[in-house]
C-alpha positions as CSV (number, residue, x, y, z in Angstrom):
1,M,4.4,14.5,5.8
2,P,1.2,12.9,5.6
3,D,-1.1,11.9,8.8
4,W,0.4,8.1,8.8
5,H,-2.8,7.0,11.1
6,G,-5.5,8.7,8.7
7,S,-3.4,7.1,5.5
8,L,-3.5,3.6,7.2
9,R,-7.1,4.1,7.6
10,Q,-7.8,5.0,4.3
11,F,-5.8,2.5,2.9
12,A,-7.4,-0.3,4.9
13,S,-10.8,0.6,3.6
14,L,-9.7,1.3,0.1
15,G,-9.8,-2.6,-1.1
16,Q,-13.7,-2.7,-0.1
17,K,-14.4,0.2,-2.7
18,T,-13.6,-2.1,-5.7
19,P,-16.0,-3.7,-7.3
20,R,-17.5,-7.2,-6.1
21,L,-15.2,-6.2,-2.9
22,W,-12.2,-7.7,-4.6
23,T,-8.5,-6.9,-3.1
24,F,-6.2,-4.7,-5.3
25,E,-4.2,-8.4,-5.6
26,H,-7.2,-9.6,-8.0
27,Y,-6.5,-7.0,-10.1
28,V,-2.8,-6.7,-10.5
29,G,-1.4,-10.2,-9.4
30,R,-1.1,-13.0,-11.4
31,R,-4.9,-14.1,-11.0
32,G,-5.5,-10.5,-12.2
33,L,-3.1,-10.8,-15.3
34,E,-4.3,-14.5,-16.7
35,R,-8.3,-13.4,-15.9
36,L,-7.7,-9.5,-17.8
37,G,-5.3,-10.4,-20.1
38,K,-2.1,-7.9,-20.6
39,K,-3.8,-5.0,-21.7
40,K,-6.4,-4.6,-19.2
41,W,-3.9,-5.6,-16.3
42,R,-1.3,-3.0,-17.3
43,R,-4.5,-0.3,-17.2
44,A,-5.4,-2.2,-13.7
45,V,-2.0,-1.6,-12.4
46,F,-1.7,1.9,-12.9
47,D,-5.0,2.6,-11.4
48,V,-3.9,0.6,-8.3
49,V,-0.6,2.6,-8.0
50,K,-2.5,6.0,-8.5
51,R,-5.2,5.2,-5.7
52,L,-3.0,3.7,-3.1
53,A,0.0,6.8,-3.9
54,A,-3.4,9.2,-3.3
55,A,-3.9,7.7,0.1
56,L,-0.3,7.2,1.1
57,E,1.4,9.9,-0.5
58,P,5.0,8.2,-0.8
59,A,7.7,9.8,-2.1
60,E,8.1,6.9,-4.6
61,V,6.4,3.3,-5.2
62,V,8.5,0.5,-5.3
63,L,6.6,-2.1,-7.9
64,G,8.2,-5.7,-7.4
65,G,6.8,-9.4,-8.5
66,G,7.9,-11.4,-11.6
67,N,5.3,-9.8,-13.7
68,V,6.3,-6.2,-13.1
69,K,8.5,-7.1,-15.9
70,K,5.4,-7.3,-18.1
71,L,4.7,-3.3,-17.8
72,K,5.9,-1.5,-21.0
73,V,6.2,1.6,-18.9
74,L,6.0,2.0,-15.3
75,P,3.4,4.2,-13.9
76,P,4.3,8.0,-12.8
77,G,6.5,7.8,-9.6
78,C,7.4,4.3,-9.9
79,R,10.5,2.2,-10.0
80,E,10.8,-1.4,-10.4
81,G,12.2,-3.1,-7.0
82,D,12.8,-6.3,-5.5
83,N,9.8,-8.0,-2.9
84,A,12.5,-7.6,-0.2
85,D,12.0,-3.8,-0.8
86,A,8.6,-4.2,0.1
87,F,9.1,-6.0,3.5
88,K,11.3,-3.3,4.4
89,G,9.3,-0.6,3.3
90,G,6.2,-2.2,5.1
91,F,8.2,-2.0,8.2
92,R,9.4,1.4,7.8
93,L,5.6,3.0,7.4
94,W,4.7,0.9,10.8
95,Q,7.7,2.4,12.5
96,R,6.6,5.6,11.4
97,A,3.1,5.1,12.7
98,R,4.2,3.8,15.8
99,R,6.6,6.7,16.8
100,S,3.8,9.1,16.1
101,R,1.5,7.6,18.7
102,P,1.4,9.5,22.1
103,A,3.2,7.3,24.6
104,R,1.1,5.2,26.5
105,R,0.7,5.3,30.4
106,S,1.5,2.4,32.4
107,R,-1.2,0.8,34.2
108,S,0.3,1.5,37.6
109,A,0.4,5.2,36.4
110,R,-3.5,5.1,35.2
111,R,-4.5,3.6,38.7
112,R,-2.9,6.6,40.6
113,T,-4.4,9.4,38.4
114,R,-8.0,7.7,39.6
């Protein structure tokens, strides 16, 4: 199991490492498809999946959205899913991160230790 806090920090900075400070959505979303064309867009999808999978170390990646049908082959470790799967996975990710944090002490408990 990866360190979720470290992975989330890496994930947050990944979008800043792309040229012109574009987000991944600029590459793999509808605009990316229109701007790049199908062939380059497919390569961009594989690149983005590879980067995110390296940072987050998921068991599997679920690709959703209407454009996933335009991929001839899915990237390794991926499966086609629904956008609702993204919400479920996002909630699970944040719940795991929240559980792994040390419990915060209440204000009254902090005052007593001073």
